[in-house]
N, C-alpha and C positions, 0 to 999 in steps of 0.2 A: 504492499499500499505506500511506502514512502516513494517508491516511483512514481505513482498516479497521484499524489495528494501531497499538499507541503501545510506548514503550520506556522503559525505564529514566530515559535521558537522551537529549538531542537538540540537534543545533546549531541554535542560533537565526538571525536575519536576517543576523546581521554574521558567524557562524561561532562565537561563544562558545557553551561548551556549557552546558547547563540541564536541571534536573530536569522528566521529562515524569511519570512513574509515581511517582517518587521525592517523598517528603513531608519527609525529614530523612536528613541523612548524619552517620556518626559516622567516624572514622579513628585507630585503635588503631598508631603507626609500630611500637612494641616488640614488641606482637603479630603486626604486619603483617595486623591484622585491619580490613575495612571493616562497619560496620553501616549498612543501610537500611531506612527505616521507608517504607512504602507509603503513598501515599494512601489514603482512606478514599472510599467511596462507588463505588468502580470496576467497572464488570463488562461481562463478554461480551456479545455479540449474543443469546445465549439466557439472558440474566438472571442468570449464575452470577457471583458477587462474585470479582473477581480478588484472589488469595492470594499469597501466600509460595512456596508449593508448585508455583505456575504458572511462577514465575521461576526455581526449581530443574528444573524438568521442562525447560524450553527450554533452560536451560545446556548439560545433560545430553545433550538430543537434538544440540544444535550442537557437543558435544566428542567425538559418538560418531562415528567414522570412516566408518562404514557409510554415514550421511546426506550424506557430501562436501561438507560445509559450506567453501567456497573459503577461506575467512577461518579454517580453523581454528587457524591459529599464530597469529592475533590473541587468543586466549582460553588461550592456553598460559600466561599469567601466572596463571591461576586455580587453587588447589590443591585448593579443595574448597568447598562451599556448604553451609548450615547453616540449616534453618527455627527461629527462634523461637517466635514463634505467628504467628498469620495474617495479621499486617503487618509482621512486624520477621523479619530475616534477616541471615545474616554472610556473608560470602564470604572464606574464608582465602587471601592471596597466596602463591607460593611465595618472591617476594623484594620489593624496592621497585620500584614500576612507576608512572611518573609519570604516562602518560595513560589511567589505567585509565577513568576516566568516559567517554572516547571510545570506548571498546572494549564498552561496556556500552550500546550505541544498537542494538543488535537488539531486533525486535520479540518481544514476550513473548506466548506461544502459552498454549492451555488445556491443563492439565496429564492432565483429565479423557479430551480427544480424542487429545492424542499419545504418552503412556505406554504403553509398549509396541507401539507401532506399527510395522508394518513398512516398512522405506525407502522400496520400491516403491510401497507404497501412501499415503505419507506425500506422494509426487511427484505423485500426481493427487489430493490433496485439495486444497479452498480452507479453509483451517483459519480458525476463528473467531478474531475479534479483539477487541479492547476499546477501539477509535476511535469518531470520530462516526459514522461510515457503516458498513456492512456491504453485501455482493455480493448483489444481487437478481437477476440471471442475467447470464450471460455467451453472447452471441451470436456462435459465431468466424464469421469470423476478426478482425471489426472493431468490436466493439461490447463494453463491459463497461456494466454497468447498476447503480449504488449508490445504495442508500435510506438512510433514516436508522437508527442502531443505538437502538432505545427505550430503550434501557437507559442512554445513556450521560449522564454526568454534566454536562457542557457541550453545551446544545443546538444544533443545528446551523443555519445559517441558511437552507439549501436541503433541501427533502424529497428531492430526488432529483440525482445529478449523473449524466450519461452520458460516458462518455468511448467519443470514435470515433478509428478509426485510418485516415488519409486516403490514399487511393492516391497520392496527387500530393502531398508538402507544399505545392506551389506554390497548392494549391486554397484556403490557409488565409484568405488575405485577403478574397479572393471571399465565402467562407463567411460570414465575420465581416460584412462589406457586407450580404448576405441573410439575415441574421439565424438563419443555420443552427448555427452556435457562437457562444459566450461568450467563449473564449479559446483559441490556438492559437499553438504554435511559428509563428515569421515567420523565413522562409530569410533569408540574408545579401542577395541578391540584390532581393528586395523590400522589406529595410531603405533599401534606397538610394533606391526608387522613392516611400517613404512620404512623405519631405519635399515631393515634385514633384506630389503629388495630393492636392487639398484635399478631396475627397468621405473618402480613406481618414483622415485626422485629422480630419475632424468626425464620423468615424463608430466610431472605436476608438483607445484609446491605446496607443502602443508603450513597452514598459518592456524597460529594459536591466537584463541581471544577468550573473553571471559563475559558472563552474564552477569548483570548486577542482582544478584538475589543467593538465594541459597537454600539448602536442603535443611530441614528441622525436623525434629522431634513434638508434636504438641500431644499435651495431658488434656484429658476430658476433665476438668475441676469439679463436674456436677458427680464423678464418683469418690466418693468418701475415702476409697482404700488408694486414689493417687493424691495422699496428702505428702505434704513437704518433704518428710523424711526421705519418703520414695523418690520424689524427684530430685533430691540432692543425690540419692546413690546413682542414678541415672546420669546426672550431670558429673560427678565424680569418676563415672566410667568412662565418659563419653569425652569430657574436656580436660579431665586433669590425669588422663593417662593417654599411654600412647597409643589407645586401643584405634582410634580414628586415623592415624598415621599410617598403621601397619594395614589396615582395611583399605585405604587409600592409593598406598603405593605409586604416590607422585601424580594421582588423576587429578587432584585437586589442593585447594589449602583449605584448611579447617577456619571455620568463622567462629570466634570466641565472644560475641556480643550480636544482640538483633541491631545494635547501630553501624552499621557495617563500616562506616568510617574510622570507627575507632577499634576495631578488632585486632589488627597489629600491633597496639601498644596496651593491650588491656592485659592487666596480670592475672595468671589464673593459678589457682591454688584449690584443695581439696575442701568442700564445704563440711561442717559438721553433721554426722548422720550416725545412725546406729540400724544393727542388722536387723532384718525382717521375723519375725516370729507369730504365726504360723506361716507356712508359705501364701503367698500372694497371687493370684490367677488373674490374669489380665488378657485380655482381647489387644493386639496390635494391628491397625490397618494400614495398607499401602496398596499403591496401584498395581497391579499385576502387569501391565503394558512398561514397566521400568524394571528393567534388570536388574540395574544397581541398587535399585531399594531393596527389592526382594530379596538378595544378598545380605544388603546390611540388617533388614528385619532377622534373617535366618543368622545370623552372625550374632545380632542381639541376643536373640533366645536362648544362646547356648552360654554368653558370656554372664545375663543375670541370674542364671540356675545359682551361681555360688552365693548370691544374695538372697535367696529363698524368694524370687520371683520368677514365676513360669508363666512365659508369653506364650500367648496361642495366634500365629498368624492367619491375618485373615486378607485375602488378595484376591481385588477387585478390578474389573475395567473402570477406565478413569471417570466415565459418566455417572457411574454407580457409586465409585470414590468420592466425588464431589457432593453426592447427595448423603452418603451417611456422614461425612463432615459437618455439613450444614445440618443435620438433623442432632447431631452428637449421639451418632450411633457407631460409636466405638471408646474405648479407655484410652489408648493411646494410638496415635498416628503419627506415618512418616510421610511428608509432603514437602511443597517446595513452594518459594516465591518470587516471581520475577518483580523487580521494583523499580520504584521512578529513584531517580538518582537523588536521595535527599536525605536527612536525617529521620524525617517524620514517617512515624510508623503507627500514626494515629488508626489506621485500617485494619492493623492486627492487634496491637495493645491496648486500645481504648474500648471501653465500655461498650461502646455502640459500634465498632468497627464492624465494616463488612465481611472481613476475613477472621475475625476474631474466634477462630473455631472453639478456643479452651473454655471461652464462658467466663473470660478473666474480667473480674471489676474489682478496679481499687482507686480509690478518689485521689490519693497522693500520685498516681502513674496519668489518670486522666488531667491533671492539672499541670504535670510537667509536661505532659505533650501539648496541651494547649498552649502552655507560655512558650514553648520551642517554636510554635506558627506565628507567633504575636512579637516575636524578637527581632528585630531588622539588623542587630549590632551580631556582627559573625562571631565574634569571640565570646561574648555573652551567650551567644545560642548555642555555641559548642559547648559549653559548661552545663546548661541546662539538660543536654543530652547525657552526656557524663553523670547526672544526678539522675535521667532516666535510667541509665544504665544500672546505676546500685539499686534500683528500684525492681528493678528487673531480676536482678540476682536474687533479691530478699525473698521473691514469690516463685521464680523458675516457671510461669503457665507453659512456656516451651522453650526448647533447648536448639539452637542453632548450630548446625554440624558442619557444611562443608560448603563451600564454592567452586564447581567441577571446571575442569578445561574443557573447551570447546575446539573444534578443530575443521578448517575447512580445507580442501583441496581445491586447489586452482590452476587452470593448465597453463604451462610456461608459455603458452601463444599470449597470454594475455598480459599487458603492462600493470606488475602490482605497483601503484604509488607508496612512496616510504610514509605518509601518513593516512594508514589505512584505520578503521576502527578497532579497537584493543579491548573495549568494553561496551557492552550494548545495554540498555535498560528496556521497560516496557513500551518503549516508544522507538527503540533502536533497531537498527538493522547492519549487517556486518556489511552490506554493499548501498549503504544510503547514498552514497556520490558515485555510483554505477560509471554514470557519463564522464567521472574523471580517470577511470582504469582504461 
């Protein structure tokens, strides 16, 4: 979608927030008013010029509950928007909101196309975008073909891009070798093989990147057996012992705090905990489609027996897994987040958080997360989240585990720029600026 659509702001290759459709920004702290000037010469794929009315219409659609935008709460900081002229608009905030740019990374749609559109009809459409490409055709279920947007200001490097869904992900390296693909995600097992196979290294590069998120263990706090002592036992085994290093074998990095920016500098030491008696029997839920999570669960089942914790693994397909999480139909679960690049974890750790599967409710944490959003000073804001880290450590509703390494195989026929994407968040894309390749 990053080829077809553009946003007011985007995250660059190292996770910094940058303007995409915005040419200039103004901030009036007293009036809580953001002034945005759009770039000139931006056009949708039908030739219509991008204007501020398109931005306002997009925000109105996302804030309408009937459209069920899953990150609706992320836009709660906006009180109202107003068009000044075709290239200038103002956004009035309800209060100070430190990461406001991060949440203006949604894609801008055409007002003429979406205004007054029934939500059901909207879901069945392929809306116009103003990116360097447009959809030429969709061949269900495995192919999407993009062609150049002839009205795009920045011309694309390629006339056409074909996205293919592979039946088996391990076909990727073979399709690279046979020139059937130019780029493909490479699975962990194949990454290990890459260094051993000269013909692979000759034909394609293997590029590593990270996703801004982590795999984590979450406890259902409605279960009385998941008390703080039990959660500390898991913390000690997972983060204060070599267990995860041994399990990962270099496949990723351990995450020591839910607040990712802090993880590398957070000291870890065992927490006070006592042995459990009698044996606790708990169900641990995981997505059956993730081999790594399945293996982690099976390893953990064995590890925790020494602490009188009997874990029964429950492996279900992804949609059932999500349903069980939302229903609280688990004792423990291994899941993952792909996050916005910010300290804000309100969706996950606040009492009303959309992804608060633990059922965690703590007034102190709620207050810290709220104040972190309102603090515009970077240094003071960091201290707030250090305090939030301590609050999390005292309760342990979830335990972050690791951030995996991901790899993209890219044909050596492509010119790979030095400033390629290293970190990808929830609105990121390894080939975000493919027209520069």
